[in-house]
N, CA, C and O atoms as CSV, one atom per row, in Angstrom:
chain,resi,resn,atom,element,x,y,z
A,1,MET,N,N,0.781,-71.720,34.497
A,1,MET,CA,C,0.986,-70.536,34.253
A,1,MET,C,C,2.321,-70.027,34.364
A,1,MET,O,O,2.921,-70.312,35.400
A,2,GLN,N,N,2.971,-69.253,33.406
A,2,GLN,CA,C,4.385,-68.822,33.500
A,2,GLN,C,C,4.534,-67.579,33.034
A,2,GLN,O,O,3.788,-67.180,32.140
A,3,TRP,N,N,5.496,-66.793,33.554
A,3,TRP,CA,C,6.016,-65.520,33.020
A,3,TRP,C,C,6.712,-65.760,31.821
A,3,TRP,O,O,7.413,-66.769,31.745
A,4,ALA,N,N,6.606,-64.860,30.723
A,4,ALA,CA,C,7.396,-65.134,29.534
A,4,ALA,C,C,8.343,-63.909,29.291
A,4,ALA,O,O,8.078,-63.004,28.500
A,5,PRO,N,N,9.469,-63.979,30.052
A,5,PRO,CA,C,10.272,-62.802,29.708
A,5,PRO,C,C,11.260,-62.830,28.617
A,5,PRO,O,O,11.831,-61.797,28.270
A,6,THR,N,N,11.492,-63.999,28.046
A,6,THR,CA,C,12.405,-64.259,26.893
A,6,THR,C,C,11.697,-65.135,25.916
A,6,THR,O,O,10.717,-65.823,26.203
A,7,SER,N,N,12.269,-65.062,24.721
A,7,SER,CA,C,11.777,-65.856,23.553
A,7,SER,C,C,12.113,-67.366,23.838
A,7,SER,O,O,11.484,-68.239,23.240
A,8,ARG,N,N,13.096,-67.683,24.745
A,8,ARG,CA,C,13.637,-69.070,24.982
A,8,ARG,C,C,12.637,-69.589,26.064
A,8,ARG,O,O,12.251,-70.758,26.079
A,9,THR,N,N,12.229,-68.616,26.997
A,9,THR,CA,C,11.125,-69.141,27.905
A,9,THR,C,C,9.858,-69.590,27.260
A,9,THR,O,O,9.180,-70.517,27.700
A,10,VAL,N,N,9.577,-68.913,26.230
A,10,VAL,CA,C,8.312,-69.233,25.562
A,10,VAL,C,C,8.589,-70.531,24.610
A,10,VAL,O,O,7.631,-71.254,24.336
A,11,ALA,N,N,9.698,-70.789,24.177
A,11,ALA,CA,C,9.979,-72.003,23.346
A,11,ALA,C,C,10.232,-73.203,24.271
A,11,ALA,O,O,9.945,-74.328,23.862
A,12,THR,N,N,10.781,-73.016,25.560
A,12,THR,CA,C,10.992,-73.941,26.573
A,12,THR,C,C,9.468,-74.540,26.996
A,12,THR,O,O,9.185,-75.738,27.005
A,13,PHE,N,N,8.604,-73.499,27.324
A,13,PHE,CA,C,7.194,-73.696,27.760
A,13,PHE,C,C,6.594,-74.458,26.628
A,13,PHE,O,O,6.163,-75.580,26.895
A,14,ALA,N,N,6.506,-74.040,25.464
A,14,ALA,CA,C,5.872,-74.517,24.473
A,14,ALA,C,C,6.245,-75.995,23.977
A,14,ALA,O,O,5.474,-76.705,23.330
A,15,SER,N,N,7.536,-76.355,24.373
A,15,SER,CA,C,8.215,-77.682,24.072
A,15,SER,C,C,7.531,-78.530,25.115
A,15,SER,O,O,7.489,-79.733,24.859
A,16,VAL,N,N,7.070,-78.182,26.073
A,16,VAL,CA,C,6.628,-79.113,27.408
A,16,VAL,C,C,5.113,-79.362,27.435
A,16,VAL,O,O,4.624,-80.412,27.852
A,17,PHE,N,N,4.381,-78.296,26.947
A,17,PHE,CA,C,2.911,-78.438,27.057
A,17,PHE,C,C,2.369,-78.631,25.615
A,17,PHE,O,O,2.758,-78.008,24.627
A,18,PRO,N,N,1.308,-79.693,25.650
A,18,PRO,CA,C,0.770,-79.690,24.369
A,18,PRO,C,C,-0.083,-78.745,23.818
A,18,PRO,O,O,-0.159,-78.578,22.601
A,19,HIS,N,N,-0.852,-77.996,24.779
A,19,HIS,CA,C,-1.667,-76.897,24.603
A,19,HIS,C,C,-1.135,-75.790,25.088
A,19,HIS,O,O,-0.834,-75.914,26.275
A,20,VAL,N,N,-0.836,-74.460,24.503
A,20,VAL,CA,C,-0.266,-73.385,25.075
A,20,VAL,C,C,-0.848,-72.183,24.596
A,20,VAL,O,O,-0.952,-72.092,23.373
A,21,LEU,N,N,-1.288,-71.156,25.358
A,21,LEU,CA,C,-1.528,-69.748,24.956
A,21,LEU,C,C,-0.498,-68.801,25.443
A,21,LEU,O,O,0.036,-68.944,26.543
A,22,HIS,N,N,-0.226,-67.866,24.656
A,22,HIS,CA,C,0.766,-66.739,25.124
A,22,HIS,C,C,-0.039,-65.420,24.902
A,22,HIS,O,O,-0.491,-65.075,23.811
A,23,LEU,N,N,-0.165,-64.711,26.092
A,23,LEU,CA,C,-0.992,-63.590,26.079
A,23,LEU,C,C,-0.051,-62.261,26.358
A,23,LEU,O,O,0.874,-62.244,27.171
A,24,ARG,N,N,-0.385,-61.356,25.683
A,24,ARG,CA,C,0.379,-59.975,25.889
A,24,ARG,C,C,-0.784,-59.004,26.260
A,24,ARG,O,O,-1.963,-59.206,25.966
A,25,PRO,N,N,-0.251,-57.804,27.018
A,25,PRO,CA,C,1.072,-57.400,27.225
A,25,PRO,C,C,1.761,-57.746,28.330
A,25,PRO,O,O,2.865,-57.261,28.577
A,26,LEU,N,N,1.076,-58.753,29.208
A,26,LEU,CA,C,1.675,-59.277,30.443
A,26,LEU,C,C,2.696,-60.304,30.116
A,26,LEU,O,O,3.554,-60.535,30.969
A,27,ASP,N,N,2.713,-60.888,29.097
A,27,ASP,CA,C,3.653,-61.912,28.689
A,27,ASP,C,C,3.543,-63.130,29.611
A,27,ASP,O,O,4.441,-63.574,30.327
A,28,ILE,N,N,2.341,-63.582,29.482
A,28,ILE,CA,C,1.700,-64.768,30.249
A,28,ILE,C,C,1.626,-65.782,29.479
A,28,ILE,O,O,1.058,-65.633,28.398
A,29,LEU,N,N,2.177,-67.065,29.835
A,29,LEU,CA,C,1.951,-68.295,29.234
A,29,LEU,C,C,1.090,-69.226,29.991
A,29,LEU,O,O,1.374,-69.530,31.149
A,30,LEU,N,N,-0.046,-69.735,29.327
A,30,LEU,CA,C,-0.811,-70.752,29.916
A,30,LEU,C,C,-0.633,-72.141,29.285
A,30,LEU,O,O,-0.831,-72.309,28.082
A,31,GLY,N,N,-0.287,-73.059,30.043
A,31,GLY,CA,C,-0.098,-74.337,29.375
A,31,GLY,C,C,-1.102,-75.408,30.023
A,31,GLY,O,O,-1.615,-75.292,31.137
A,32,SER,N,N,-1.304,-76.547,29.065
A,32,SER,CA,C,-2.097,-77.396,29.672
A,32,SER,C,C,-2.015,-78.873,28.882
A,32,SER,O,O,-1.572,-78.886,27.734
A,33,ASN,N,N,-2.410,-79.995,29.459
A,33,ASN,CA,C,-2.179,-81.162,28.715
A,33,ASN,C,C,-3.750,-81.314,27.961
A,33,ASN,O,O,-3.875,-82.133,27.050
A,34,ALA,N,N,-4.696,-80.637,28.316
A,34,ALA,CA,C,-6.029,-80.482,27.743
A,34,ALA,C,C,-6.163,-79.224,26.989
A,34,ALA,O,O,-5.475,-78.245,27.283
A,35,PRO,N,N,-7.051,-79.209,25.995
A,35,PRO,CA,C,-7.265,-77.880,25.261
A,35,PRO,C,C,-7.669,-76.806,26.269
A,35,PRO,O,O,-8.374,-77.086,27.238
A,36,ILE,N,N,-7.194,-75.519,26.021
A,36,ILE,CA,C,-7.492,-74.513,26.673
A,36,ILE,C,C,-8.655,-73.633,26.235
A,36,ILE,O,O,-8.505,-72.878,25.273
A,37,PRO,N,N,-9.667,-73.688,26.817
A,37,PRO,CA,C,-11.043,-73.070,26.235
A,37,PRO,C,C,-10.706,-71.504,26.635
A,37,PRO,O,O,-10.617,-71.177,27.818
A,38,PHE,N,N,-10.537,-70.618,25.620
A,38,PHE,CA,C,-10.287,-69.303,25.860
A,38,PHE,C,C,-11.340,-68.450,24.967
A,38,PHE,O,O,-11.410,-68.468,23.739
A,39,ASP,N,N,-12.073,-67.764,25.785
A,39,ASP,CA,C,-13.264,-66.969,25.358
A,39,ASP,C,C,-13.121,-65.688,25.815
A,39,ASP,O,O,-13.514,-65.442,26.955
A,40,PRO,N,N,-12.604,-64.768,25.106
A,40,PRO,CA,C,-12.414,-63.349,25.542
A,40,PRO,C,C,-13.738,-62.661,25.969
A,40,PRO,O,O,-13.705,-61.862,26.905
A,41,ALA,N,N,-14.811,-62.912,25.376
A,41,ALA,CA,C,-16.148,-62.389,26.035
A,41,ALA,C,C,-16.409,-62.755,27.481
A,41,ALA,O,O,-16.690,-61.931,28.351
A,42,ARG,N,N,-16.283,-64.141,27.675
A,42,ARG,CA,C,-16.340,-64.614,28.965
A,42,ARG,C,C,-15.433,-64.074,29.997
A,42,ARG,O,O,-15.822,-63.744,31.118
A,43,LEU,N,N,-14.079,-63.985,29.542
A,43,LEU,CA,C,-13.241,-63.292,30.480
A,43,LEU,C,C,-13.452,-61.806,30.776
A,43,LEU,O,O,-13.252,-61.369,31.909
A,44,ARG,N,N,-13.836,-61.060,29.810
A,44,ARG,CA,C,-14.350,-59.789,30.106
A,44,ARG,C,C,-15.538,-59.646,31.059
A,44,ARG,O,O,-15.658,-58.741,31.886
A,45,ALA,N,N,-16.308,-60.538,30.870
A,45,ALA,CA,C,-17.542,-60.648,31.849
A,45,ALA,C,C,-17.169,-60.991,33.239
A,45,ALA,O,O,-17.798,-60.542,34.197
A,46,ARG,N,N,-16.073,-61.843,33.370
A,46,ARG,CA,C,-15.628,-62.270,34.734
A,46,ARG,C,C,-14.874,-61.053,35.413
A,46,ARG,O,O,-14.853,-60.808,36.619
A,47,LEU,N,N,-14.328,-60.420,34.509
A,47,LEU,CA,C,-13.366,-59.194,34.958
A,47,LEU,C,C,-14.417,-58.177,35.456
A,47,LEU,O,O,-14.026,-57.254,36.171
A,48,GLU,N,N,-15.605,-58.271,35.160
A,48,GLU,CA,C,-16.789,-57.248,35.629
A,48,GLU,C,C,-17.295,-57.489,36.965
A,48,GLU,O,O,-17.892,-56.678,37.673
A,49,GLU,N,N,-17.003,-58.645,37.224
A,49,GLU,CA,C,-17.660,-59.332,38.579
A,49,GLU,C,C,-17.210,-58.365,39.799
A,49,GLU,O,O,-16.078,-57.882,39.758
A,50,PRO,N,N,-17.922,-58.124,40.693
A,50,PRO,CA,C,-17.590,-56.907,41.704
A,50,PRO,C,C,-16.298,-57.606,42.448
A,50,PRO,O,O,-15.274,-56.934,42.571
A,51,ALA,N,N,-16.342,-58.882,42.917
A,51,ALA,CA,C,-15.205,-59.348,43.703
A,51,ALA,C,C,-13.769,-59.290,42.951
A,51,ALA,O,O,-12.702,-58.984,43.481
A,52,ILE,N,N,-13.983,-59.654,41.582
A,52,ILE,CA,C,-12.785,-59.585,40.855
A,52,ILE,C,C,-12.410,-58.157,40.454
A,52,ILE,O,O,-11.228,-57.813,40.446
A,53,LYS,N,N,-13.285,-57.418,40.159
A,53,LYS,CA,C,-12.993,-56.022,39.936
A,53,LYS,C,C,-12.390,-55.193,40.934
A,53,LYS,O,O,-11.610,-54.280,40.667
A,54,ALA,N,N,-12.784,-55.541,42.170
A,54,ALA,CA,C,-12.288,-54.998,43.487
A,54,ALA,C,C,-10.697,-55.336,43.531
A,54,ALA,O,O,-9.842,-54.482,43.768
A,55,LYS,N,N,-10.436,-56.659,43.278
A,55,LYS,CA,C,-8.947,-57.222,43.450
A,55,LYS,C,C,-8.259,-56.463,42.448
A,55,LYS,O,O,-7.262,-55.857,42.840
A,56,ILE,N,N,-8.610,-56.353,41.095
A,56,ILE,CA,C,-8.016,-55.628,39.944
A,56,ILE,C,C,-7.689,-54.037,40.379
A,56,ILE,O,O,-6.584,-53.554,40.137
A,57,GLU,N,N,-8.659,-53.334,40.986
A,57,GLU,CA,C,-8.626,-52.114,41.416
A,57,GLU,C,C,-7.566,-51.960,42.672
A,57,GLU,O,O,-6.847,-50.962,42.732
A,58,ALA,N,N,-7.512,-52.873,43.553
A,58,ALA,CA,C,-6.741,-52.881,44.780
A,58,ALA,C,C,-5.202,-53.055,44.133
A,58,ALA,O,O,-4.216,-52.635,44.739
A,59,ALA,N,N,-5.119,-53.687,42.902
A,59,ALA,CA,C,-3.662,-53.797,42.520
A,59,ALA,C,C,-3.404,-52.731,41.658
A,59,ALA,O,O,-2.375,-52.728,40.983
A,60,ARG,N,N,-4.229,-51.814,41.599
A,60,ARG,CA,C,-3.916,-50.334,40.892
A,60,ARG,C,C,-3.871,-50.570,39.265
A,60,ARG,O,O,-3.126,-49.913,38.538
A,61,VAL,N,N,-4.646,-51.457,38.850
A,61,VAL,CA,C,-4.688,-51.828,37.460
A,61,VAL,C,C,-6.205,-51.209,36.963
A,61,VAL,O,O,-7.223,-51.426,37.621
A,62,ALA,N,N,-6.200,-50.589,35.988
A,62,ALA,CA,C,-7.564,-50.189,35.470
A,62,ALA,C,C,-8.265,-51.421,34.789
A,62,ALA,O,O,-7.692,-52.101,33.938
A,63,PRO,N,N,-9.522,-51.653,35.217
A,63,PRO,CA,C,-10.235,-52.815,34.716
A,63,PRO,C,C,-10.307,-52.652,33.285
A,63,PRO,O,O,-10.317,-53.684,32.614
A,64,ALA,N,N,-10.361,-51.460,32.662
A,64,ALA,CA,C,-10.439,-51.372,31.090
A,64,ALA,C,C,-9.153,-52.113,30.547
A,64,ALA,O,O,-9.286,-52.867,29.583
A,65,ASP,N,N,-7.947,-51.935,31.112
A,65,ASP,CA,C,-6.815,-52.310,30.644
A,65,ASP,C,C,-6.831,-53.985,30.825
A,65,ASP,O,O,-6.203,-54.695,30.040
A,66,MET,N,N,-7.455,-54.431,31.716
A,66,MET,CA,C,-7.470,-55.909,31.917
A,66,MET,C,C,-8.318,-56.539,30.679
A,66,MET,O,O,-8.007,-57.559,30.063
A,67,ALA,N,N,-9.492,-55.690,30.436
A,67,ALA,CA,C,-10.343,-56.185,29.361
A,67,ALA,C,C,-9.665,-56.235,28.083
A,67,ALA,O,O,-9.887,-57.127,27.264
A,68,ARG,N,N,-8.803,-55.247,27.891
A,68,ARG,CA,C,-8.095,-55.063,26.465
A,68,ARG,C,C,-7.013,-56.445,26.325
A,68,ARG,O,O,-6.753,-57.035,25.276
A,69,TRP,N,N,-6.494,-56.750,27.660
A,69,TRP,CA,C,-5.564,-57.788,27.730
A,69,TRP,C,C,-6.271,-59.154,27.324
A,69,TRP,O,O,-5.651,-60.065,26.775
A,70,ALA,N,N,-7.518,-59.211,27.617
A,70,ALA,CA,C,-8.360,-60.406,27.250
A,70,ALA,C,C,-8.296,-60.787,25.821
A,70,ALA,O,O,-8.645,-61.915,25.474
A,71,GLU,N,N,-7.841,-59.851,24.921
A,71,GLU,CA,C,-7.916,-60.167,23.521
A,71,GLU,C,C,-6.557,-60.354,22.883
A,71,GLU,O,O,-6.519,-60.624,21.683
A,72,MET,N,N,-5.454,-60.235,23.568
A,72,MET,CA,C,-4.154,-60.219,23.235
A,72,MET,C,C,-3.553,-61.483,23.086
A,72,MET,O,O,-2.443,-61.599,23.604
A,73,VAL,N,N,-4.067,-62.550,22.446
A,73,VAL,CA,C,-3.349,-63.759,22.333
A,73,VAL,C,C,-2.385,-63.605,21.110
A,73,VAL,O,O,-2.788,-63.395,19.966
A,74,VAL,N,N,-1.137,-63.724,21.448
A,74,VAL,CA,C,-0.186,-63.515,20.442
A,74,VAL,C,C,0.360,-65.063,19.994
A,74,VAL,O,O,1.025,-65.219,18.970
A,75,GLY,N,N,0.064,-65.958,20.714
A,75,GLY,CA,C,0.612,-67.393,20.318
A,75,GLY,C,C,-0.385,-68.365,20.771
A,75,GLY,O,O,-1.007,-68.185,21.817
A,76,ARG,N,N,-0.568,-69.441,19.983
A,76,ARG,CA,C,-1.477,-70.477,20.396
A,76,ARG,C,C,-0.894,-71.836,19.618
A,76,ARG,O,O,-0.756,-71.995,18.405
A,77,TRP,N,N,-0.618,-72.693,20.623
A,77,TRP,CA,C,-0.009,-73.892,20.111
A,77,TRP,C,C,-0.917,-75.089,20.514
A,77,TRP,O,O,-1.225,-75.178,21.703
A,78,GLU,N,N,-1.326,-75.921,19.723
A,78,GLU,CA,C,-2.084,-77.306,19.877
A,78,GLU,C,C,-0.926,-78.473,19.727
A,78,GLU,O,O,0.200,-78.219,19.298
A,79,PRO,N,N,-1.339,-79.730,20.122
A,79,PRO,CA,C,-0.390,-80.822,19.812
A,79,PRO,C,C,0.034,-80.851,18.470
A,79,PRO,O,O,1.215,-81.174,18.340
A,80,THR,N,N,-0.596,-80.603,17.414
A,80,THR,CA,C,-0.122,-80.766,16.043
A,80,THR,C,C,0.526,-79.512,15.552
A,80,THR,O,O,0.920,-79.433,14.388
A,81,SER,N,N,0.651,-78.513,16.419
A,81,SER,CA,C,1.309,-77.275,15.872
A,81,SER,C,C,2.657,-77.297,15.772
A,81,SER,O,O,3.318,-77.818,16.671
A,82,LEU,N,N,3.247,-76.743,14.683
A,82,LEU,CA,C,4.802,-76.781,14.572
A,82,LEU,C,C,5.367,-75.819,15.671
A,82,LEU,O,O,4.930,-74.670,15.749
A,83,ARG,N,N,6.263,-76.246,16.455
A,83,ARG,CA,C,6.881,-75.357,17.310
A,83,ARG,C,C,8.332,-75.043,16.683
A,83,ARG,O,O,9.277,-75.829,16.605
A,84,PRO,N,N,8.282,-73.791,16.284
A,84,PRO,CA,C,9.511,-73.322,15.467
A,84,PRO,C,C,10.638,-72.687,16.348
A,84,PRO,O,O,11.302,-71.696,16.044
A,85,PHE,N,N,10.735,-73.412,17.461
A,85,PHE,CA,C,11.802,-72.912,18.383
A,85,PHE,C,C,12.949,-73.792,18.538
A,85,PHE,O,O,12.757,-74.833,19.166
A,86,PRO,N,N,14.210,-73.534,18.034
A,86,PRO,CA,C,15.277,-74.550,18.152
A,86,PRO,C,C,15.808,-74.357,19.512
A,86,PRO,O,O,16.377,-75.334,20.000
A,87,ASP,N,N,15.729,-73.262,20.232
A,87,ASP,CA,C,16.744,-73.029,21.469
A,87,ASP,C,C,15.765,-73.034,22.731
A,87,ASP,O,O,15.097,-72.040,23.015
A,88,VAL,N,N,15.728,-74.051,23.367
A,88,VAL,CA,C,15.168,-74.139,24.632
A,88,VAL,C,C,15.957,-74.254,25.837
A,88,VAL,O,O,17.108,-74.677,25.724
A,89,ASN,N,N,15.492,-73.927,27.016
A,89,ASN,CA,C,16.246,-73.968,28.349
A,89,ASN,C,C,16.252,-75.387,28.913
A,89,ASN,O,O,15.236,-76.057,28.729
A,90,THR,N,N,17.153,-75.859,29.500
A,90,THR,CA,C,17.166,-77.226,30.092
A,90,THR,C,C,17.695,-77.056,31.537
A,90,THR,O,O,18.457,-76.124,31.795
A,91,ASP,N,N,17.328,-77.890,32.431
A,91,ASP,CA,C,17.943,-77.927,33.799
A,91,ASP,C,C,19.311,-78.112,33.802
A,91,ASP,O,O,19.977,-77.426,34.576
A,92,LEU,N,N,19.918,-79.009,32.993
A,92,LEU,CA,C,21.409,-79.224,32.998
A,92,LEU,C,C,22.197,-78.122,32.448
A,92,LEU,O,O,23.268,-77.843,32.988
A,93,PHE,N,N,21.729,-77.378,31.297
A,93,PHE,CA,C,22.334,-76.261,30.876
A,93,PHE,C,C,21.348,-75.058,30.677
A,93,PHE,O,O,20.932,-74.694,29.578
A,94,PRO,N,N,21.029,-74.493,31.873
A,94,PRO,CA,C,19.995,-73.233,31.894
A,94,PRO,C,C,20.897,-72.061,31.055
A,94,PRO,O,O,22.112,-71.887,31.159
A,95,LYS,N,N,20.037,-71.379,30.273
A,95,LYS,CA,C,20.623,-69.997,29.486
A,95,LYS,C,C,20.028,-68.846,30.066
A,95,LYS,O,O,20.540,-67.744,29.867
A,96,ASP,N,N,18.951,-68.978,30.798
A,96,ASP,CA,C,18.125,-67.711,31.173
A,96,ASP,C,C,18.141,-67.773,32.508
A,96,ASP,O,O,17.229,-68.308,33.138
A,97,GLU,N,N,19.309,-67.163,33.134
A,97,GLU,CA,C,19.501,-67.044,34.691
A,97,GLU,C,C,19.039,-65.613,34.939
A,97,GLU,O,O,19.893,-64.746,34.756
A,98,TYR,N,N,17.878,-65.244,35.308
A,98,TYR,CA,C,17.450,-64.004,35.403
A,98,TYR,C,C,18.201,-63.196,36.628
A,98,TYR,O,O,18.326,-61.972,36.569
A,99,TYR,N,N,18.635,-63.881,37.616
A,99,TYR,CA,C,19.524,-63.110,38.655
A,99,TYR,C,C,20.716,-62.748,38.032
A,99,TYR,O,O,21.075,-61.571,38.032
A,100,LEU,N,N,21.430,-63.707,37.454
A,100,LEU,CA,C,22.678,-63.581,37.037
A,100,LEU,C,C,22.894,-62.555,35.904
A,100,LEU,O,O,23.929,-61.901,35.776
A,101,ASN,N,N,21.816,-62.475,35.094
A,101,ASN,CA,C,21.841,-61.588,33.984
A,101,ASN,C,C,21.700,-60.070,34.345
A,101,ASN,O,O,22.004,-59.183,33.548
A,102,ASN,N,N,21.210,-59.833,35.620
A,102,ASN,CA,C,20.938,-58.569,36.170
A,102,ASN,C,C,21.982,-58.041,37.043
A,102,ASN,O,O,21.899,-56.885,37.460
A,103,ILE,N,N,23.109,-58.921,37.396
A,103,ILE,CA,C,24.188,-58.291,38.240
A,103,ILE,C,C,24.737,-57.131,37.528
A,103,ILE,O,O,24.969,-57.078,36.320
A,104,GLY,N,N,24.929,-56.164,38.440
A,104,GLY,CA,C,25.610,-54.934,37.819
A,104,GLY,C,C,24.579,-54.017,37.386
A,104,GLY,O,O,24.937,-52.857,37.183
A,105,THR,N,N,23.285,-54.343,37.194
A,105,THR,CA,C,22.395,-53.450,36.569
A,105,THR,C,C,21.437,-52.746,37.890
A,105,THR,O,O,20.632,-51.838,37.682
A,106,GLY,N,N,21.655,-53.264,39.074
A,106,GLY,CA,C,20.700,-52.740,40.048
A,106,GLY,C,C,19.499,-53.436,40.121
A,106,GLY,O,O,18.662,-53.034,40.929
A,107,LEU,N,N,19.231,-54.513,39.350
A,107,LEU,CA,C,18.039,-55.225,39.224
A,107,LEU,C,C,18.115,-56.609,39.720
A,107,LEU,O,O,17.133,-57.350,39.687
A,108,ALA,N,N,19.285,-56.979,40.188
A,108,ALA,CA,C,19.386,-58.373,40.889
A,108,ALA,C,C,18.607,-58.357,42.124
A,108,ALA,O,O,18.424,-57.325,42.770
A,109,ILE,N,N,18.147,-59.507,42.452
A,109,ILE,CA,C,17.384,-59.734,43.709
A,109,ILE,C,C,18.121,-59.243,44.930
A,109,ILE,O,O,19.301,-59.570,45.051
A,110,GLY,N,N,17.570,-58.526,45.807
A,110,GLY,CA,C,18.218,-58.087,46.898
A,110,GLY,C,C,19.171,-56.804,46.770
A,110,GLY,O,O,19.600,-56.278,47.798
A,111,THR,N,N,19.475,-56.341,45.600
A,111,THR,CA,C,20.130,-55.212,45.314
A,111,THR,C,C,19.366,-54.017,44.703
A,111,THR,O,O,19.951,-52.954,44.497
A,112,HIS,N,N,18.005,-54.199,44.401
A,112,HIS,CA,C,17.247,-53.167,43.600
A,112,HIS,C,C,16.660,-52.227,45.018
A,112,HIS,O,O,16.120,-52.744,45.996
A,113,ARG,N,N,16.877,-50.976,44.867
A,113,ARG,CA,C,16.535,-50.022,45.893
A,113,ARG,C,C,15.361,-48.953,45.407
A,113,ARG,O,O,14.966,-48.078,46.178
């Protein structure tokens, strides 16, 4: 599981895992070496379980919002899917430095008030 703040993050993630789901509006990527069984109805049912619902409400998220998110698959890649992403991040030449990109905006780690 990975946060997907940029299209380059999505591209990099999709270049590594053979099976990928991209969910919005939270911009979450799920990756696996095996197929990812994604069943929106089952996820909605799980979100209604009392223990899970209590955690969602404690996070001040409306359970109905979470249920809507269960149907927002904006990307799905399988091993044979074309990855139309030419620009990926690498350890040797990282391009998405989240901390450095936010210097001067008040959003850098340790400076947000």
